[in-house]
N, C-alpha and C positions, 0 to 999 in steps of 0.2 A: 674125531677131529675133522673139520672141513678143510678142503684144499681148493684154492681158487683155480680157475681155468688157466690164468697166467702162470701159476706155479706148475701145473701139470705140463703145460707147453714148454716151460723153461727146463724142467728136469727131464722131459722126454727127448731131449736132443741127443742123449748118449746112445750110441749104437752098439749092437752086439750083446747087450745085457751084461757087460763086464763088471758093473758095479751097481749095487742097489743104492740109489741116492735118496736120502730122507726127504720127505715132503712136509712133515708137520711144521707148524709155526706155533710160537708161544702165544697164549691168550692171557688176558687179564684175569686175575682172581679177585674180582671186585665184590663178589657176593658174600665173602666171609666177613665176620665182625672183628675189628681190631681189638686187641686186648686192652683192658682198662689201664690207664696210666697208674692207678693205685696198686696194680698187681706187679708193676715193674720194680726192681730193686732200686733203692736210693743210690745215686752215684757215690763211688768210692767206698762201698761196703763189701764188694766181692774181692777176694784175694787174687792178685796177679799170678799168672802162670805162663810158662813158655811151652810151645808145642813139643811133642816127643821128637827124638832124634832118629833119622833114617840110618839104618845100619846095613852094610853090604851083606848079601847072602854068601858070596864067595869073591875071591880076587884071583885073577890069572894074569901074571906079568904086570903090565901097567894099566890093566882094566879092572874096575870094580863093578860087580853085578848086584843090582838091587831088585826087589820084587814088591810091588804095591798092588793092593786090590781096592778098586773103587766099590764101595758098598754102602748100604744104608745102615745107620746106627742111631741109637737114642742118646742124646746129650742133655745134660742139665745146664741150661744157659740161664733161664729165668728160674729162680728158686721155687720149688714146688711143682715144676712142670718137667715132663720128659718130651723133648723136641726131636722129631725125626730129621736127621741130617744126612747128606751124602758126603762121604769123606774118603780120602786116600787112606787105606787101612782103617776106615771108619773114624778117622781123627778129624776134628773140626777146630782149626784148620789142619792141613796135612802135616806129616813129619818134616822136620827141617833137615836138609842135606848140608853137609860140610865136606867139600871136595877140594882137592889140591890141583893147581894148575899142572898140566902135563900128564895127569892120570885120566884116562877116558872112563866114562860111566855108561853102563847099559842098564836101563830101568825097564823091567817088564811091568806093564800096566795091564791088569786084568779087570774087565768090566763085569762086576757081579751086582750091578744096580738092579732094582726091581723092574718089572716089565713096563711100568708106566709111572709118570710123575704123580704124586699123591693128589694134586688138585688140578694141574694143567692137562694131564692125561696123555702127554706125548711119550714116545719111547726114548729113554735116556741114552742115546748113542753119545760117544765122547771122542774127542781128539785132543791129546795132551800137548800143550805148547810150553816149552821152557823159555820163558820170556827173558831175553837178554843174551841168549846163546846163539852163536853163529853155526847152527846145526845145518846139516844137509836138508834139502827140501822135504824128503820123505820122513824126516824125523822132527820137523818143525811144528807139527800140529796144524797142518793145512786143513782148512775148515771142513772140506768135504771128504777128507781121509778119516772116516769115522769108524769107531769100534762099537759094535752093538753089545748089549748084555749077552754074556755067554761066550765072549771072545777076548782075545788078548793081542797085544802088540809090544815088541821090544823097541825102545827108543834109545838111540846112540847119541851121546853128547861128547864132543871133542875136548872141551875144557882147556883150550889153548889161549884164551883171552886173559887180559889183566884181571887181577882180583876184583870182585864185584859182588853186589847183591842182586841175584836173579830171583825169579819166582816161577813156579809152574802152576798152570791152571787149565781148565777145560777151554776148548775152542770149537766145539761142535757146531756146525752150521745152523743158524737160526735159534739155537738154544743156549748159546754161551752165557747170556745174562742169567737165566734161571738156573743153569747148572752151577755157575760160580756162586750165585745167591744161596744155593743149597749147601755149599761148603767145599766145592772142588777147587781148592787153592792151597798152596804151601810155599815156603821159602827155601831157596837154594843158594848157599853161600860158597863162593869160590875164593880160595886163598892162593897167594903166591909168595915168593921169597921176599920181595920188597915189602909187601904188607906185613908179613910176619916179623920183619926186622925193625919196623917202626915202633916207637914207644907208645902208640895209641892204645886205648883199652882193648883187651883181647880176653879170650876165655870166657869166664862167667860174667865178665864186665862188658861183653859184646852181646847185646840183647836184641832179639827180633821183636818188632812191634808190627803185627799184621792188623791194620785198622780197617774195619768195615762197618757199615750200618745195615740194620735189618729191621724187620717188623714181624710181629706175631699176631695170630688170631686169638680168639678168646679161649681156645683149647691149648694154647702154648705152641702151636705149629707155625712154621714160617709162612708168611703172607706175602706173596709176590704180586705186585701190580705195576705194570710198566707205563701207566698214565698215558694211554694212547700213543705208545711207542716213543714217548719223550724221555722217560727216565724212571728208575725205581729208587725211591727214597725211603729210608727207614727212620723210626723214631728212637731206636736203641743203638748206641755206639758200642761196638765190640772191639776189644784189643786181644788178639790171640784167642778169640772165641769167648771172652769174658766181658760182661757188660760193665763199663766204667770202672775198671779194676783199680786197686790200690797196691802199689809195689813198695816193699821195704828196701831201702838203699843205705849204703855206707857213705861216710863223708869222704868221697873221692870222685874221680871222673868215671863216667859210664859212656859207652858208645851205643847208640840206639840206631838200628837199621829200620827205618820207618817205611813200610809199604802201604800205599793206599790201595787196598783190595776191594773197595766199594764198587758196586756195579755202576753207579752214576755220581755219587756225591763227591765233590771236591772240598778241600779243607784249607784253612789258613791257621797254622799252629802258632801259639804264643804261650810262654810261661807266665803265670799270674804274678810271679815275683819281679818281672821285668828283665830278668837275666837273659842274655842272648843265647840262642842255639848256635853252636859252632858247627857249620856244615863242613864235613871232610870228605864226603863222597856223594856221587850222583849215580844215575842208572848204570853207567858203564865203568864205574870204579872210582878210585880216589881222585880228588881234585889236585891241581898243582900246589895249592896252598889253602889253608883253612879260611873259611869265610864266616865271620860272626854276623848273625841276622837277628833282628828283634822279632820278626815274624817270617813265616815261610809258607808260601802258596804251594799247594800240593795237589796236583791233578791225579786222576785215576791211573793206576799202574805205575806211576813214578815211584822211584825209591830214592830216599835221601838218608845218608848216614850223618848223624849229628852227635856231638859230644855235649853232655851236660855235666857241669862241675858241682857236685853236691857238697864239696868242702866249704863252699861259701855259706852254708846253712848250719844252724845249731842242731844238735840231737833233739828230737821231739818236734822239729818244724816240718810242716807239710807244704809241698810245692805241687801245683796242678798244671797239667797240660790242657790248654783250652783251644777251642776251635772258633776263630773269628770268621764266620762263614763268608766265603765269596758270594757275590750276587748270583741269582738264578739257581739257587738250591732251595729245596723245600725243607724248612726247619720246624722243629718241634721243641717241647719244653727244655729238654736236656741235651739237644744235639750241639750245644755250645761247650759241652764238657767232654773230655776224652778219658783221662786217667789221672791218678794222683801218685806222688812219691812221698813216702814218709821216711825221713832221715832218722835212723834208729841206732847207729853204731859208728864207732871209729873204723877206719879201713882195716880189714884183715890182711890186705896186701897193698903195697904201694908200687908194685911192678907195673909197667905199661900204663903209666898214669900221667901222661903229658901229651900235648899236641904240638909237634914241631912246626916251624915256619915253612918248611918245604915238605911236601908229601909225595906227589908223583908228577914231576915236571916233564917226563918223557912220554906222555900219552900221545899216541899217533893221531887220534881223531882231533885232538885239540891243536895239533900242529898244522891242520889243513887250512889253506888260505885261498880265497878266490883269485883268479887270474883273468886277464883279458881273453875273451874267446871261449871261456869255460862254458860248458852246457848248463843252461838254467831252465828250470821247468816251473810251472805253476800248478798247484793242487788247490782247487777251490772247494770248500766244504759248504754245501748248500742243501737246504730242504726244498725239494721241488715236487709239487702235486702230492704231498703227504709222504714222500720218500726222502730218506737221508742219502745224499749222493756225494761222490768225489768227481769233480769235473763232469757232472751230469750223469755219471755211471754208477751202477750198483753191482753188488755181487751176483744178483740174478743175471745181469748182462754177461758176467764172466762165465757163468754156468751155461748160458744159452749159446756162447761161442765155443762150446766144447773146451773150455778152460784155456783159450788162446788169447783172449782180449786182455791187453795190458795197458796200464796208465803210463808206463815208461819201460824202455828197454836199454838200460845203461850197459856199456861194455864191462867185461870183467876187469876189476881194479880201476875202472874209470871213476873220476871225481866230478861231482856235479853239485850245483846249488839249486835247492828247491825253495820256492816261496809258497808258504801255506797261507791261504787267504780264508778268513772267516768274516764275511761282510754282514753277518747277522748280529743285531744288538740283543737278541734274546737267548743266545746259546753260546757256551764255550765248548771247545772240543779238545780233549787230550788225544793227540794223534800219535799213533805208534807205527813205526816203520820196522818191519822184521829184518833180521840178519845183521844190520849195520849199527854202529855207533855214529852219532853225528855231533857236530859242534853248532850251537846256536850262534849265528852271526849278529843278528839284531832283530828288532821288531818295530813295526809302525803301529802306533796307537790311534784308534779312531779315524783311520784313513786320512790323516792330516798331512801326510808327506814327510813327516819328521821321524827319522829312525833313531831309536834309542838302544843302548847297550842291553845285553841280557841282564836279568836280575842276578844279584850276587850268588844266590843259591843255584843258578844255572851255569856257573863257570866250570863245568866239568862235562865229561862225555855223557851223552843222553841217547835214549832210544824212544822216549815219549816227550812230546813238546806240548805244553799247555798253550793253546791258541784261544785267547780271550775274545770276548764279544767285540766285533769290529776290528780285530787285530790282523796284521799280516806279519808273519815271522819267516825269516830267511835261515836256512840250514845248509851246511856243507857236509858231504859224506863221501866216503870211498866204498864202492860196491864190490865186495868180496869178503872173504876169500872163496866163498862157495859160488856155484853157478846154478841157475835155475829160477823157478817161480817162487816168489815170496809175497806175503800179504802186506797191505797198508790199510789201516782202518782207525776209526774213532774208538777210543777205549772207554767211552760211555757205552757199555756193552749192549744197552738197548738200541742205541744208534747203530752199532755194528750189526746187530741182528736184523735191522730193518732199514736199509742195507748199506750203511756207509762203510763199505769195504771194497777194495779192489786189489789188483796185484801188479807187481812189476817183474820183469824177466831179465835177470842178470846174465850177460854173455850171449845175447842173441836168442836163439831158440834151443840152446843146449841145456844140459843139466838133467838130472834124474826126474822122472815123472812122479810128483808127490802122491799121486793116487794109486800107482801100480808098483813102484820100486820096492816097497816093503809093506805089503798089505797085511791087515790084521788076520789072525788065525782063530779058528774055533777051538773051544776047550774040548778035551783036556790038553793042557800045555805040557811039553816036555820039561824036565828039570833044567835049571840053569847050570 
């Protein structure tokens, strides 16, 4: 792998040899041949399945301990082919966590991945980010806090926030896109007393939908191409690792937690029946009230909880979830299709089968209101000289400053308004701000000076905002309860890797150093 002089200078600023900083960059895998469309399964022929459940190894007091191993495994994704994937415990996607508010979680992540990526050749170091968790900096998946093959790290998660749909995924510097593309992603559901008390669908009627797109070469292996650092698009839509699956459902309500785990692709969901999707939750938890929508724009890393009522259909009827693609996606023959639901039986249970008019009216993030004199900041998302930047800065600039350069330094528990500006007509950017939940105040379309209300599906706490072409979006957030350095980046992971990522520093220059406070350890690991 070649390393540019700029990269060598950038990474060479660290003194004392305290940390080996990875130098490799992803390259395009453009020499492989894409699999023939005739070899792909027809949509809605593969049975639906949910990922396995993560189970604690042990529990001590109010802390549950888990152990996952990142390793390569073979998966049958395209019938007739064995595909090499990287998964947590070899699962594609990873096991689903179900945790209770008030119980802490410790997850030991062991990197047993091979020495090199099968086609790109880089060393697969990793940094696990629990997306949506207010974790301490050293457990947040800081991009350069990497674990190499043959090492492990314990990640501590406080689980004190409202019930929500989180997800965990790799965040290793410069290789996040290709690592996630290989399968390093999974869902993490947190429950609380309020959510459990509501009559919304729960248990086996609360279903994870981890949606991603991928591409295969003619040998059935994953084919990654970042299209000159613009984005990686696939011609196969996967739901929980299955291509265009079909799910058998009963005539009752189901709750679907939809995660857009694609590296680059955004979606707009619609049911072919015209029935609305009832949005009951966003990234940061339940909304104040349900919001019925005919279509739902869904950017990378956003999570939406929606209810679909299959009681409206007859036994034997099929309903399909479709993708009416937003602009500036690369589309293929069947990327407009996602999955199908076959109504096969009367409900075996009618418990937890309604959507009340009030869900979570007490959300702290949604109560934030701008005031005169409140600190406001601008974050401009711009491509300059072939680089993706935030306010003209890249992650290389952060590294070159010995990790001191910050886009913002809000005080601990300070409330600020940020305007996210995307004055490019050619790209949308799903922007993720670590640590915090925010409220979307409004957006300005096409730089016309007219501000409009958030979309109905955005009327809940968020940690990713879809910033469309030529849009400017205002957010309000409270910076806490942790102190220290956290990342802000585009969740088009190719843009993040090249290098639309910066950091903010909560509480001045305090907080634990995410690179040294809890460093990875070499194997063998002691028992939990």
